[in-house]
Residue frames as qw, qx, qy, qz and C-alpha x, y, z in Angstrom:
[[0.218, 0.480, -0.781, 0.335, 17.80, 11.73, -28.51],
 [0.839, -0.343, -0.346, -0.243, 16.92, 8.58, -26.57],
 [0.052, -0.650, 0.608, -0.454, 18.39, 8.56, -23.08],
 [0.856, -0.280, 0.254, -0.352, 16.79, 5.33, -21.80],
 [0.221, -0.434, 0.867, 0.103, 19.16, 2.42, -21.36],
 [0.526, 0.138, -0.649, -0.532, 18.15, -0.28, -23.91],
 [0.266, -0.097, -0.936, 0.209, 17.61, -2.93, -21.17],
 [0.164, 0.230, 0.537, -0.795, 15.07, -0.71, -19.40],
 [0.472, 0.145, -0.324, -0.807, 12.72, -0.89, -22.37],
 [0.596, -0.019, -0.751, -0.284, 11.89, -4.55, -21.79],
 [0.277, -0.136, -0.825, 0.474, 11.21, -4.64, -18.03],
 [0.267, -0.761, -0.588, -0.063, 8.22, -3.81, -15.82],
 [0.201, 0.558, -0.121, 0.796, 8.66, -0.07, -15.24],
 [0.610, -0.697, -0.115, -0.358, 6.83, -0.39, -11.92],
 [0.885, -0.280, -0.153, 0.339, 10.02, -2.00, -10.57],
 [0.493, 0.528, -0.114, 0.682, 12.20, 1.02, -11.27],
 [0.322, -0.786, 0.139, -0.509, 11.20, 2.97, -8.16],
 [0.910, -0.410, 0.042, 0.045, 12.39, -0.04, -6.17],
 [0.784, 0.240, -0.031, 0.572, 15.76, 0.05, -7.86],
 [0.156, 0.711, -0.063, 0.682, 16.03, 3.80, -7.40],
 [0.575, -0.732, 0.066, -0.359, 15.11, 3.70, -3.70],
 [0.927, -0.290, 0.055, 0.232, 17.50, 0.88, -2.86],
 [0.667, 0.408, -0.025, 0.623, 20.28, 2.48, -4.90],
 [0.016, -0.750, 0.101, -0.654, 19.89, 5.84, -3.11],
 [0.621, -0.662, 0.176, -0.380, 19.31, 4.54, 0.42],
 [0.365, 0.424, -0.815, 0.148, 21.55, 1.43, 0.23],
 [0.218, -0.044, 0.822, -0.524, 18.96, -0.23, 2.48],
 [0.218, -0.327, -0.838, -0.378, 15.95, -2.49, 1.81],
 [0.210, -0.589, -0.673, 0.394, 14.25, -1.29, 5.01],
 [0.042, -0.519, -0.071, 0.851, 14.68, 2.40, 4.24],
 [0.127, 0.052, -0.637, -0.759, 13.69, 1.92, 0.62],
 [0.209, -0.438, -0.865, -0.127, 10.55, 0.07, 1.71],
 [0.133, -0.626, -0.472, 0.607, 9.64, 2.87, 4.16],
 [0.003, -0.362, 0.247, 0.899, 10.19, 5.48, 1.41],
 [0.269, -0.030, -0.704, -0.657, 7.91, 3.61, -1.00],
 [0.610, -0.129, 0.321, -0.713, 5.32, 2.75, 1.69],
 [0.812, 0.132, -0.524, -0.221, 5.87, -0.97, 1.13],
 [0.846, -0.484, 0.220, -0.031, 6.62, -3.84, 3.46],
 [0.159, -0.657, 0.697, 0.240, 10.19, -5.06, 3.39],
 [0.596, 0.084, 0.796, 0.060, 8.85, -8.40, 2.16],
 [0.566, 0.746, 0.338, -0.097, 7.08, -6.75, -0.80],
 [0.154, 0.899, -0.355, -0.203, 10.17, -4.73, -1.64],
 [0.398, -0.416, 0.802, 0.161, 12.36, -7.85, -1.47],
 [0.646, 0.367, 0.669, 0.011, 9.96, -9.65, -3.80],
 [0.441, 0.885, 0.072, -0.129, 10.00, -6.74, -6.26],
 [0.095, -0.789, 0.574, 0.200, 13.82, -6.69, -6.10],
 [0.575, -0.110, 0.802, 0.119, 13.87, -10.40, -6.86],
 [0.622, 0.638, 0.453, -0.034, 11.71, -9.83, -9.91],
 [0.226, 0.937, -0.215, -0.156, 14.01, -7.07, -11.05],
 [0.342, -0.567, 0.729, 0.176, 17.06, -9.26, -10.53],
 [0.648, 0.196, 0.730, 0.090, 15.45, -12.01, -12.60],
 [0.514, 0.817, 0.247, -0.085, 14.43, -9.64, -15.36],
 [0.184, 0.917, -0.351, -0.050, 17.92, -8.14, -15.60],
 [0.955, 0.101, -0.209, 0.186, 19.78, -11.40, -14.90],
 [0.368, 0.474, -0.434, 0.672, 22.04, -9.68, -12.34],
 [0.450, -0.435, -0.662, 0.412, 22.13, -9.62, -8.54],
 [0.007, 0.834, 0.220, 0.506, 22.03, -5.74, -8.72],
 [0.285, -0.760, 0.340, -0.475, 22.84, -5.35, -5.03],
 [0.747, -0.051, -0.618, 0.241, 24.81, -7.40, -2.52],
 [0.572, -0.807, -0.106, -0.104, 24.88, -7.14, 1.22],
 [0.555, 0.336, -0.429, 0.629, 27.99, -5.75, 2.81],
 [0.085, -0.046, -0.605, 0.790, 27.41, -5.53, 6.54],
 [0.218, 0.563, 0.651, -0.460, 24.14, -3.64, 6.97],
 [0.249, 0.612, -0.171, -0.731, 24.33, -1.93, 3.55],
 [0.773, 0.440, 0.453, 0.066, 23.18, -2.94, 0.10],
 [0.192, -0.586, 0.429, 0.660, 26.01, -2.20, -2.34],
 [0.709, 0.588, 0.000, -0.388, 25.29, -1.93, -6.07],
 [0.816, 0.039, 0.443, 0.368, 26.82, -4.35, -8.52],
 [0.259, -0.259, 0.409, 0.836, 28.81, -2.98, -11.42],
 [0.048, 0.410, 0.744, 0.525, 25.76, -3.46, -13.67],
 [0.189, -0.804, -0.544, 0.147, 23.50, -1.62, -11.22],
 [0.298, -0.630, 0.042, 0.715, 25.97, 1.25, -11.16],
 [0.187, -0.002, 0.602, 0.776, 25.82, 1.38, -14.94],
 [0.081, -0.581, -0.741, -0.326, 22.00, 1.43, -14.97],
 [0.260, -0.619, -0.495, 0.552, 21.60, 3.96, -12.16],
 [0.065, -0.311, 0.120, 0.941, 22.20, 7.15, -14.21],
 [0.198, -0.192, -0.682, -0.677, 19.54, 6.16, -16.75],
 [0.344, -0.565, -0.749, 0.035, 17.02, 5.33, -14.01],
 [0.255, -0.497, -0.301, 0.773, 17.84, 8.55, -12.16],
 [0.018, 0.073, -0.360, -0.930, 17.19, 10.55, -15.35],
 [0.245, -0.431, -0.780, -0.381, 13.72, 9.00, -15.58],
 [0.362, -0.682, -0.581, 0.259, 12.85, 10.49, -12.20],
 [0.285, -0.574, -0.083, 0.763, 14.53, 13.90, -12.61],
 [0.164, 0.133, 0.519, 0.828, 13.69, 14.78, -16.21],
 [0.337, 0.234, 0.223, -0.884, 10.84, 17.25, -16.64],
 [0.487, 0.404, 0.769, -0.092, 7.50, 15.92, -17.80],
 [0.179, 0.209, 0.542, 0.794, 6.47, 16.81, -21.36],
 [0.255, 0.322, 0.289, -0.864, 3.89, 19.57, -21.54],
 [0.428, 0.505, 0.749, 0.026, 0.54, 19.03, -23.22]]
């Protein structure tokens, strides 16, 4: 069984922690702190992810980053990547 969303197969997987952190924290600043990145670096990574997926992914509402409908659809697949157990050797 393949649980990965088909779109996730064609993007830079190094960008997925950025998506995950922003989705969970709803904040660029908090996500950057969690990932030990500058807010500028996180914003740049988020821009690359937005371009790769051709969707804004998050929009600002007050001081919060709210997910787009598409981001909400992708989130369960990305979450599974971080919570699924690693295969044993």
